[in-house]
Every structure is written in structure tokens, then in C-alpha cells.
N, C-alpha and C positions, 0 to 999 in steps of 0.2 A: 366574490370570487369575479377577478378581474377578467379583462380580453383574453390574455394570453392562456391563463390557466383553462378559460372554457372551451380555446382553439382546442387545445392540446388534449381535452376529455373528448371532442368532437370529430376531431380530424381536420382537415383538408390541407389545400395549397398552401406552404410556408414559402419565406423569404430565404433565399440562399446567403449565405455569412455575408455579414456586411451590408445588408439589404434593407432597405424598408417601401415602404408605399406613401405616395404622395397623390393625398385628392386637390384636383385643379377644379377652379370656377372661372371659364373663361367669358367675361360678356362679348356682347359684339360689338358693345359700346366700350371700351377702354379695357385694361391690362388685366391679364391673368392672375389669380389670386390664390394660396394656398389655404385650403380648410382643414386639412386633415396630414399630420405625419405622423406614421405609425409603424415603429420598428419592432412590436411583438406583432399584432394580427395583420395578414397579408388580408386586403381588402382588394374587390374588385366591383365594376360593371354597375354605376351609378343610374339610378332611377331618380326622377324629380318628383314629389308628391305634388299633390292640388296646395298643400298649405304650406308649402316652402321647405320639404323637408329632402335630403338625400336618402335614401335607401339602398345600400350595399351588400354584399354579401363577403363573408370571411370566415373561416373555421367551420363550413358547412353550416353555417345558419344567417340570418338576416339581421342586420343591423339599421338603426335611424341614426342621422346626421343632419345637425342643422348647418345650414352652409355659411358659417363663421367661424373662422380660426380660434381653436382652442375649447370650441363646445364640446366634444369627446363624441363616441358613440353608446348607443342604447341598444341591448337587445332585443329583437319581435321575437318573440318565442313562438313558435309553431308547433303544435302537438299533432302527431298523426303521421308524422313524416321521417323518412332518412334522411342522414345529408346532403343539404341542398346543394345545387353547383350555382354559376353564376347568370344563368337563363331564367332570368325574374324579369317581369312584365307587370306593372300597375293596372287595375281595373280601370276602366273610365268613370266608374259610380265614384272613385275615389275612397272607398271603404277595404277594398279587396285587394289581394295580391295572388296572381298567377305565379306558380313556382315549378321548377324542375329538380325531381329528387335524382340520387345517385341510383334509387331503384329502376330509372329508366320510364318514369311517368311524370305525367302530368298533374297537379294539386293547384285549387283554390284554398286561400284562407283569409280572413281578417285581417287588414294590413297594422291593424291593431296589436293583434297577437291571439292567438286561439285556435281551435281543432281545424285542421284541414280537410278538405273534401278531395278523392282525388278523381279528375276529371277522365284518362284515357282507360283501356279497357285492356286486359292484357292480351299481347298479340306476341309475335318474333321479332320484334322489333323495340328499338329506345326512341326517345321522343325528347327535344330539345327545343324551349319553347323560346318563341323570339318575338310573337306580334298576339295583340288581341286589337279587333274591326273595333269601330268608333261606337257601334252598339253595343261593346261588350258581350256580344253572342259567339262570339266565333274567335277560334286561337288558329294561327298558324304558328306551325313549327317543323323541324327538320327530324324526318323520319329516318333512322340508318338500322339495317339487319342485322339482328345479333347472331347469323349464320349465313357467310359468303363463301364462294368459291378460292380462298386464298388470294384474292386482289383485295387491295384498299377498298372498302364498303363506301357506297357512294349514297349522300342523303340527297333525299327528294321532298319534296314540297307538300307537307299534309295538311288539311284544315279540318277541326272538329268542333262542333258546337261546345260551349263552358258548361252545357248541360251533360255534357256526355254524348256515345251515340256512336254512328257510324264515320267512320274516316273518308275525306274526297282528296285525290290528289289533284294538281295540276302538273302539267307536261312544259318541263322549262329545259329539255334537252339533254344530250348525253353527258352528263360532267356533274362534279360534285356541286351541290346546292347547300348554301347555309346564309344565314339570317334573314330569311323572309319577316317582313314586316308590312301592315298597312298603312297605306298614306291617309292623312286627316280626313280627304274628302271621301273615303271607304272604295275608290273605284282600282285602287291599284295594290298592288303588292309589292315592296322592292326586296332586293335580297343581293345577293352574290353567287357566281356560278363561275368553273371550269368551262362550261357549254361554249362559251363565246369566242375561245381560240383552241388551237391544235395543240398547244405547247402543255402538257399536263400540269395539273396545278395552279397554272396562272389565272387567281380568281379576278373576274373584273363583276361590275356592277350592271344589274340587269332590273326590269320592270316586269310583270305579267298581270293582265285584267284580272280581276277577281273570279268571272267567269272562263278562267284558263284563255282566253284570245290576249293580241296586241301582246304576243312577246317580243322583248327589243332591249337591246344594250344601251345603257346610259351613258359609260365612260369608255373610251378608248386609251390606254395607257400602259407605260414599261412596267408599271409597277403592280406588286399583286393586292388588290384593293379588296377590302370586304367590311361588312356589317353596315350598311347605309341607314340611316336614320333620319327621316325628316319631322322639321319643327312643327310645334302643335298649328303654327298658323299657315302652313304648307309653303311657306315662302323659299326656307333656307333648309340644308341637310347637312349631314358629317358623315365623315367615314374614315376606317385607319389604313391607311398605304402599308404594307412591307416592301423589303427590297425586293427587288426580280429575282426569281429563281427560289423564292421561298415556298415551300410545301406545308400548306396547311394555316395557322395561326399559331404560331407557337410564343412562347413568354421569353422576354430578357432579350429581345434583339431592338435595335434601332427600326424605330416607327415613325410614321407623322398623321397626326389627326387634322382632318382636311376639313374646312367650313366651307360650302360651297350655295351659291343660289339656286333653288329648283329649276331657274330657266337656264342654266347652265351650268350643268355638272362636271365641264372639263378645268372651269377656273376656279379657283380656291380664294376666296373672299380672306380668310384667314389660314394659318398652317402653323402647328404645332410641333416640333422634333422634340420626341422623347424617346427613353430606353423603356421599354414595356410590350405592348402585345395583345397575348393571351389577359383577359382583365381589363386592358386598358378602356373599349370602348365597347364591349360586348353586346349592350342595350342601349334601349333610346336613352340619354339622359340630358334631353333640353328640357330647359326651365317650362314653366306651365305659359310664360307670358312672351317664350320663344327669343328673348331677349339673352338668356346663357346658355354655356353648354359646361356640363362636367364630365372629367376623364379622370385615368388614374396613372403615374406614371409610378417604377419601380426600379429608382437610382440605386447606385450601388458605392461603395468608397473607391472601388479601383475604375 
């Protein structure tokens, strides 16, 4: 059974007519290059494993991809979960992967494939994973209420032990939060939030200490900025910028993938203009040596 047939059986996001997925690797030194062009399976959100493979999602499951053009996708078979979305994070131990299921829960499973264990307990919320602490003991996620008063529900930052248990919340202000991710030094969580501006939906980048103190804005821009990711050595970061006025992080819009120094988040070192958005840079896709970044583009014939 090929990737297209498996995707049809499992479900998941699909290409528009005449569209395809292009997975890019962009070295800090050198030109970006393509490692995958898929017209069948829509792939999203690369992670980068310690042994040099990319881990992407597509068709409701995870796939392994060597960062070499023409190598192709290999399925990672995880049992005991329903369809997966693009919020997945690799564990610091190199052996496990934390995933978000369409049932609204977080799970952990062997990166090589196998049975999953649910981390979160049933509550009247949905969980969307974005970060794991450097010691592998805590997950950072977005919590969205299942029921709300008719307004767009706002995400808030939740922390939970990887063994399960009580959720702790950090107050990042009155605005939708997304993309919370631990920095490599373990001291901060970076994220994007609407709380820094009076304009609804105008997400900007910020950070907060893991103890809930020190809330601050990292970038002041006219664009709508999402999904900050700090490189393993802590020197660089990436994020994706949507056009001004964009609400949320939609698919199929012109966006810019930015690479910055963590000493100056406002001045891009590199910028890549792509057609994408949702799926392009949802998770941390820095290489283990911090020398390259992976992201996904979704071009069309039009």
C-alpha cells in the first residue's frame, strides 16, 4: 500500500487541485535545497531527530524522511491513537515522540513505532502540543475549551508532567496564545499571542519564564507572527510571518519563514518567502547541530 492509499484510509488534510508539498532544508551557511516533493500525500511540520531524519505528519500519521532528495517517506506506525495532527514533538531522549491526536489528547509513543500511552486526562478542553522541557519531564501545550460562549475560544498555556497528572497554567494575558515551546536553557517558554496588541488576531512573539514571571514581547512588527522555535544551541530562532490582518494561521497564503539571532529577534538573518502557512513551520524543525532548518511549502500550478 503506497502513501496515497494509506492517507485515504486514515484521512487528514489533502492538497488542493494542482497543489503539492515541498519539504525544504535551509542551511545557515549555503543555499536551501529540496528533500521531498509529494503530489499525493500532504505532509506538514518537520521535526529533526538526533540521527538526522526528518519526522513529518501526513494522512493522520507520522512519517520518517531522510534529509536527502529522493529518499522517500517511511511510515511510523503508532498504535492506540486516533488520527494525528501536526502538533508533534520529539523527546530529548531521542527514543520517543509526543503527539496530539484528533481526540484532543496528548500521547507518547516510541519514535520507531509501537503502542502509545495517553498523557492527558479527560477534561472539557482540547490539548495541542508544542513543547517538551529539556529534561523530558514536562509538556507545554495550548488548551482550548470544548464549550464557549459563542466567541472564538482563546488558547491558554498549560503545563503537564509527561507521566500525566495535574495541569498548571501560566498567565500570558488576555489574548489567544499558541506555539508554547521551551528554550534550550530550560528557563523560558516562547510563544505567539494576541495579548500584546489591541488589534484582534494580531499575533506577536513573546516569552515567559517557566515559573510564570518575566512576561515580555520579543518582536514588534506589522506582520502576524507565529510559532517561534529556538535552535538547540540557543543562538538562533525561526518563526513564520503571515500578512497583516491575517486571522489565525491559515493554509495556502503567502508567508515568510524568518531566521533570527536570539540576541535580536527583530532583524532576520535569512528570510524565505513561500506559499504555505498551516503546516509550514508548526513545530521545531532545527537540525540537532543548529546548522539548518526544515520547512514545508505548498505551491500550486496557478
